[in-house]
NUROGU-161018 format. One record per residue: residue in one letter; x, y, z of N, C-alpha, C in turn. Coordinates in steps of 0.05 Angstrom, whole numbers, padded with zeros to 5 digits, always signed. Each point is the difference from the previous one (the first is absolute). Layout:
AXYZXYZXYZ
...
END
This chain:
M+01886+01351-02490+00004-00003+00027-00009+00016+00024
N-00010+00010+00015-00006+00017+00019+00011-00003+00028
I+00017+00014+00012+00008-00011+00030-00008+00019+00023
N-00015-00006+00013-00015+00025+00022+00021-00009+00029
L+00006+00023+00006+00021+00005+00027-00002+00025+00009
C+00001+00002+00027-00010+00031+00017+00028-00001+00013
V+00018+00020-00006+00022+00005+00013-00002+00025+00021
Q+00015+00000+00026+00006+00017+00020+00014+00017-00003
C+00006+00030+00000+00021+00024-00007+00028-00012+00027
D+00019-00005+00000+00016-00001+00018+00008+00031+00018
E-00001+00018-00022-00007+00023+00012-00024+00017+00021
C-00025-00003-00020-00018+00012+00016-00018-00021+00010
S+00000-00021-00010-00011-00028+00005-00032-00006-00013
S+00000+00030-00014-00032+00003-00019+00004-00036-00019
K-00026-00009-00001-00006-00016-00019-00005+00000-00030
T+00009-00006-00018-00009-00002-00029-00007-00024-00003
N-00029-00010-00011-00009-00017-00017+00015-00006-00034
C+00017-00017-00003+00004-00002-00033-00006-00019-00021
R-00004+00005-00024-00017-00027-00006+00025+00006-00029
V+00014-00013+00002+00026+00001-00026-00005-00024-00025
G-00005+00016-00028+00000-00019-00021+00022-00013-00012
M+00006-00030+00003+00024-00003-00008+00003+00002-00036
S+00028+00002-00009+00002+00000-00031+00013-00025-00004
N+00014+00005-00024+00010-00030-00007+00035+00007+00008
R+00005+00014+00020+00025+00004-00004+00006-00010+00034
D+00023-00017-00004+00017-00020+00021-00003+00015+00031
V+00012+00028-00005+00007+00010+00025-00023+00030-00004
Q-00014+00008+00015-00010+00013+00006-00005+00031+00022
P+00013+00015-00013+00009+00022+00029-00015+00025-00002
L-00018+00004+00021-00027+00017+00007+00015+00020+00011
K-00010+00024+00000+00003+00024+00025-00020+00016+00007
F-00004+00001+00031-00027+00029-00008+00008+00010+00033
S-00011+00024+00001+00004+00018+00025-00021-00004+00024
C+00002+00000+00016-00019-00007+00027-00013+00022+00004
K-00029+00004-00003-00022+00018-00001+00011+00013+00028
G+00003-00005+00016+00007+00005+00032+00024+00026-00001
C+00019-00013-00008+00024+00017+00001+00017+00003-00019
G-00006-00016-00017+00019+00008-00036+00018-00021+00005
S+00003-00016+00012+00024-00017-00002-00005-00021-00016
L+00033+00000-00016-00007-00028-00019-00001-00025+00006
I-00017-00014-00015-00009-00025+00011+00012-00017-00028
S+00008-00020-00001+00014-00017-00018-00012-00019+00001
L-00008-00016-00023-00019-00032-00011+00022-00014-00017
D+00013-00020+00009+00015-00015-00025-00005-00018-00006
F-00012-00013-00018-00017-00032-00005+00016-00009-00009
D+00003-00029+00000+00014-00017-00023-00019-00023-00009
V-00002-00007-00021-00022-00015-00007+00010-00020-00018
R+00021-00009+00003+00020-00018-00014-00007-00034+00007
G-00018-00001-00022-00012-00037+00007-00028-00001+00002
A-00014+00026+00004-00029+00006+00008-00017+00008-00021
D+00012-00010-00025-00021+00011-00023-00016-00019+00003
T-00007-00024+00016-00027-00012-00008-00025+00012+00020
L+00005+00021+00011-00019+00009+00023-00032+00009-00005
D+00003+00012-00016-00025+00003-00014-00012-00027-00008
N+00014-00024-00017-00021-00024+00001-00001-00007+00023
R+00014-00007+00021-00007-00009+00027-00028+00008+00001
A+00009+00037+00013-00028+00008+00001-00023-00004-00015
I-00005+00004-00026-00016-00012-00018-00021-00030+00016
E+00023-00017-00005-00006-00032+00006-00020-00002+00024
A+00014+00015+00020-00012+00002+00023-00030+00009+00002
I+00002+00023-00020-00028+00014+00010-00022-00021-00015
L+00010-00016-00026-00021-00009-00018-00001-00028+00013
A+00015-00002+00025-00005-00027+00016-00024+00002+00022
G+00000+00030-00003-00020+00010+00025+00007+00010+00019
K+00027+00000+00017+00011+00006+00014-00001+00032+00002
G-00008+00009+00025-00010+00034+00004+00022+00009+00008
P+00000+00029+00004+00029+00012-00005+00017-00002+00026
K-00010-00008+00025+00023-00013+00016+00017-00023-00005
D-00018-00014-00012+00016-00031-00005+00021+00000-00017
V+00004+00033-00018+00018-00006-00024+00021+00024+00013
R+00028-00010+00002+00020+00024+00010+00013+00008-00038
L-00010+00030-00002+00012+00007-00025+00030+00007-00003
N+00009+00002+00024+00032+00016+00006+00017-00029+00002
Q-00005-00027-00019+00014-00018+00010+00030+00006-00024
G+00019-00007+00016+00022+00011-00029+00019+00016+00004
A-00021+00019+00003+00013+00022-00007+00012+00024+00030
T+00017+00001+00005+00020+00008+00021+00001+00036+00001
H+00003+00009+00017+00009+00021+00006+00011+00011+00024
K+00014+00033-00001+00011+00004+00017-00010+00028+00008
I+00001+00015+00025-00016+00022-00004+00026+00024+00018
S-00001+00020-00008+00021+00018+00012-00017+00026+00009
G+00008+00007+00032-00009+00029+00006-00024-00007+00009
A-00011-00023+00000-00034-00013+00013+00005-00024+00005
T-00029-00009+00016+00005-00030+00010-00025-00010-00008
E+00001-00024-00010-00027-00009-00006-00023-00012+00019
V-00025+00013+00002-00017-00006+00027-00019-00025-00014
P-00002-00013+00013-00028-00017-00016-00028+00014-00006
I-00021-00003-00022-00016+00002-00008-00024-00021+00007
E-00020+00005+00029-00018-00005+00009-00025-00015-00031
R-00013+00023+00002-00012-00010-00023-00008+00016-00026
G+00011+00005-00017+00003+00007-00017+00014+00032+00008
F-00004+00018-00019+00011+00027+00010-00024+00014+00009
D+00015+00014+00031-00012+00021+00013-00001+00026-00016
P-00031+00001-00008+00005+00042-00020+00008+00019+00020
G+00005-00005+00026+00004+00026+00018+00029+00002-00003
I+00025-00029-00017+00020+00007-00001+00002+00005-00032
D+00026+00025+00003+00021+00010-00025+00001-00027-00021
F-00010+00003-00022+00002-00026-00018+00017+00015-00032
V+00026-00017-00005+00013+00009-00031-00004-00029-00017
D-00001+00003-00022-00013-00013-00024+00034-00001-00012
L+00017-00025+00002+00026+00008-00012-00002-00024-00029
H+00008+00011-00020-00004-00027-00021+00032+00013-00024
L+00006-00019-00008+00018+00006-00016-00005-00019-00028
G+00008+00012-00019-00012-00007-00030+00013-00020-00002
R-00013-00015-00024+00020-00027-00008+00029+00018-00023
V+00017-00020+00003+00022+00008-00012-00001+00004-00035
D-00013-00021-00009-00010+00006-00030-00021+00020-00003
E-00017+00004+00019-00015+00032+00000+00010+00025-00007
L+00022-00005+00030+00011+00029-00014+00020+00011-00019
A+00008-00030-00001+00018+00002-00036-00015+00018-00025
Q-00019-00003+00006-00025+00010-00027-00004+00031+00009
V+00005+00006+00019-00003+00029+00004+00015+00022-00009
END
């Protein structure tokens, strides 16, 4: 499951588009630095009870629903520190900085 969001830095107001790949962890803390000023931005996701999100999305797509009709972020909650979430109008704007964040699955990391 991926969650897409845009955040605006509390220090310099720079925006960053974030694509966050969820792993099988219940709590997923992620951090990155603002490209504008270097301030730390934290995203803490809690996906407990949201383990059927991929199944819901696949069912909706197979039923012929379009991307605008499918809410992929259902069930996952998040807290942001160092920035404020701002609405995404029509997908990611290529003129805005982008980060791709992902935690590996716990069982994958055990094999490393």
